[in-house]
C-alpha positions as CSV (number, residue, x, y, z in Angstrom):
1,M,113.9,53.0,104.2
2,A,113.7,50.0,101.6
3,Y,115.5,50.3,98.5
4,Q,114.0,50.6,95.2
5,A,115.2,49.2,92.0
6,K,116.4,51.9,89.4
7,E,115.1,52.1,85.7
8,F,117.5,51.5,83.1
9,E,116.9,52.7,79.3
10,L,118.4,49.6,77.8
11,A,115.6,48.2,75.6
12,G,116.8,48.4,72.0
13,M,120.6,47.6,72.8
14,K,122.6,46.2,69.9
15,G,123.5,42.7,70.7
16,F,121.1,42.4,73.8
17,S,117.8,40.8,73.1
18,E,114.6,42.0,75.0
19,Q,114.2,38.6,76.5
20,L,117.8,38.5,77.9
21,L,117.4,42.5,79.1
22,K,113.9,41.5,80.7
23,N,115.2,38.4,82.5
24,H,118.4,40.5,83.6
25,M,116.0,43.2,85.0
26,T,114.1,40.6,86.9
27,L,117.1,39.0,88.4
28,Y,118.3,42.5,89.5
29,Q,114.7,43.2,91.0
30,G,115.3,39.9,93.1
31,Y,118.4,41.3,94.6
32,V,116.6,44.7,95.8
33,N,113.8,42.8,97.1
34,N,115.9,40.0,98.8
35,F,118.1,42.9,100.6
36,N,114.9,44.5,101.7
37,K,113.5,41.3,103.0
38,L,116.7,40.4,104.7
39,N,117.0,43.7,106.2
40,D,113.6,43.5,107.7
41,I,113.8,40.0,109.3
42,L,117.3,41.2,110.7
43,L,115.7,44.1,112.2
44,Q,113.1,42.2,113.7
45,M,115.6,39.6,115.2
46,E,117.3,42.6,116.8
47,K,114.3,44.0,118.4
48,D,113.6,40.2,119.8
49,G,116.9,40.1,121.2
50,K,117.9,36.8,118.7
51,Y,121.7,38.1,118.3
52,G,123.4,34.9,119.2
53,T,121.2,32.6,117.1
54,P,122.9,30.7,114.0
55,E,119.9,32.2,112.0
56,Y,120.9,35.7,112.9
57,A,124.5,35.0,112.0
58,E,123.9,33.3,108.7
59,L,121.5,36.0,107.6
60,N,124.0,38.8,108.4
61,R,126.4,37.0,106.1
62,R,124.1,36.8,103.4
63,M,123.4,40.5,103.5
64,G,126.7,41.4,101.3
65,W,125.7,38.7,98.7
66,E,122.3,40.5,98.2
67,F,123.5,44.3,98.4
68,N,126.5,43.5,96.2
69,G,124.2,41.8,93.9
70,M,121.8,44.6,93.6
71,R,124.8,47.4,93.5
72,L,126.8,45.6,90.9
73,H,123.9,45.2,88.5
74,E,123.3,48.9,89.0
75,L,126.9,49.8,88.1
76,Y,126.8,47.3,85.1
77,F,123.5,48.8,83.8
78,E,124.8,52.2,84.1
79,N,128.0,51.7,82.4
80,I,126.3,50.0,79.1
81,S,124.1,52.2,76.7
82,K,122.0,51.8,73.6
83,K,123.8,55.0,72.8
84,P,127.6,54.1,73.9
85,S,130.1,57.1,74.3
86,P,133.6,57.0,73.4
87,M,136.3,57.8,75.9
88,D,137.2,61.5,76.2
89,P,140.8,61.6,74.9
90,K,141.5,64.8,76.9
91,S,140.0,63.1,80.4
92,K,141.9,62.5,83.5
93,F,140.6,59.3,83.5
94,L,142.1,58.3,80.0
95,K,145.5,59.9,81.2
96,S,145.5,57.7,84.4
97,L,144.3,54.6,82.4
98,L,147.3,55.2,80.2
99,K,149.6,55.5,83.2
100,E,148.6,52.2,84.7
101,F,148.2,50.0,81.6
102,G,150.5,52.0,79.0
103,S,147.8,51.9,76.2
104,V,144.0,51.6,75.8
105,E,144.8,48.4,73.8
106,F,146.6,46.6,76.8
107,F,143.9,47.7,79.1
108,T,141.2,46.3,76.7
109,K,143.2,43.2,76.4
110,D,143.6,42.5,80.1
111,F,139.9,43.4,80.8
112,K,138.5,41.1,78.3
113,S,140.9,38.3,79.0
114,M,139.6,38.3,82.5
115,G,136.0,38.3,81.6
116,A,137.0,35.2,79.2
117,M,138.3,32.9,81.7
118,R,136.6,30.0,83.0
119,G,133.9,30.6,85.6
120,L,131.4,33.1,86.5
121,G,131.6,36.2,88.3
122,W,132.4,39.9,87.4
123,V,135.0,41.8,86.0
124,V,135.5,45.3,87.6
125,L,138.1,48.2,86.8
126,Y,138.9,49.6,90.3
127,L,140.5,52.8,91.2
128,D,142.5,53.0,94.5
129,K,141.8,56.6,95.2
130,Q,144.7,56.5,97.9
131,S,147.5,55.5,95.4
132,G,145.7,56.8,92.1
133,R,146.2,53.1,90.6
134,M,143.6,51.3,88.5
135,F,143.2,47.4,88.5
136,N,141.3,44.9,86.6
137,V,139.9,42.6,89.0
138,W,138.1,39.1,88.8
139,I,135.0,38.8,91.4
140,N,134.0,35.3,91.7
141,E,130.9,35.8,94.1
142,H,129.1,39.0,94.7
143,D,130.2,39.4,98.3
144,T,134.2,38.3,98.0
145,G,137.3,39.4,96.3
146,H,136.4,43.1,96.2
147,F,139.4,45.8,96.8
148,A,138.4,47.5,99.8
149,G,137.9,51.2,99.7
150,C,138.3,51.1,95.9
151,V,136.1,52.9,93.5
152,P,134.3,50.4,90.5
153,L,134.9,52.4,87.4
154,L,133.9,49.7,84.9
155,V,131.7,46.7,85.7
156,M,131.1,43.6,83.4
157,D,128.7,40.8,84.5
158,V,130.1,37.5,83.4
159,F,127.6,35.5,85.0
160,E,125.6,33.0,82.6
161,H,122.4,35.1,82.6
162,A,124.2,37.8,81.3
163,Y,124.9,36.3,77.8
164,M,123.4,32.7,77.7
165,L,120.3,33.5,76.1
166,D,121.8,35.6,73.3
167,Y,125.2,33.9,72.9
168,Q,125.0,30.5,74.1
169,L,128.7,29.3,75.0
170,K,130.2,32.2,72.9
171,K,131.2,34.4,75.9
172,A,134.0,36.0,73.8
173,D,131.1,37.5,71.4
174,Y,129.2,38.7,74.5
175,I,132.1,40.4,75.8
176,E,132.8,42.1,72.4
177,T,129.2,43.4,72.5
178,F,129.6,44.6,76.1
179,F,132.8,46.6,74.9
180,N,130.9,48.1,72.1
181,S,128.2,49.2,74.5
182,I,130.2,50.8,77.0
183,D,129.0,54.3,78.0
184,W,132.3,55.9,78.8
185,K,130.9,59.0,80.0
186,A,129.5,57.1,82.9
187,V,132.8,55.5,83.4
188,Q,134.8,58.7,83.7
189,K,132.0,60.4,86.0
190,R,132.9,57.5,88.3
191,F,136.5,58.3,88.2
192,E,135.9,62.1,89.0
């Protein structure tokens, strides 16, 4: 069964132009379409017995890029909102965040600093359910650098397409706008 692009109600978000959001949604749709096409091609190759070919190998390697490009964008769009919500001061999420980072301020500084690093990619607050620990992680490419088995709680896109149209080279301004747009209810739901 083919994946379908999800709908997100982001039009009118403060700090994100309609053109930037439209471009970003088009890019996301491309990941969904490409994953579906890739999956169809690979299924046909398998039916045709082309397992040992270089094409089969390379297309399989590409699957993680397309799938994670789709899923990371979904997580990103789900954790921002034109009606952002604050952290629940009584939530288990906040208690765990404080246990790991000591303060919301330190967590925020660490997360924003990762986003401001040179380069493009993603910043993800991960929860390792086995240990109960949280980690801010820099992801350089969609398909590499993820913490296996961990749950992405907060996802920030820091590829240029996420901010250049509105912020040019002022990545720090984009990061601030992102933080002002977080729907902490969505993040807390992932934690639960």
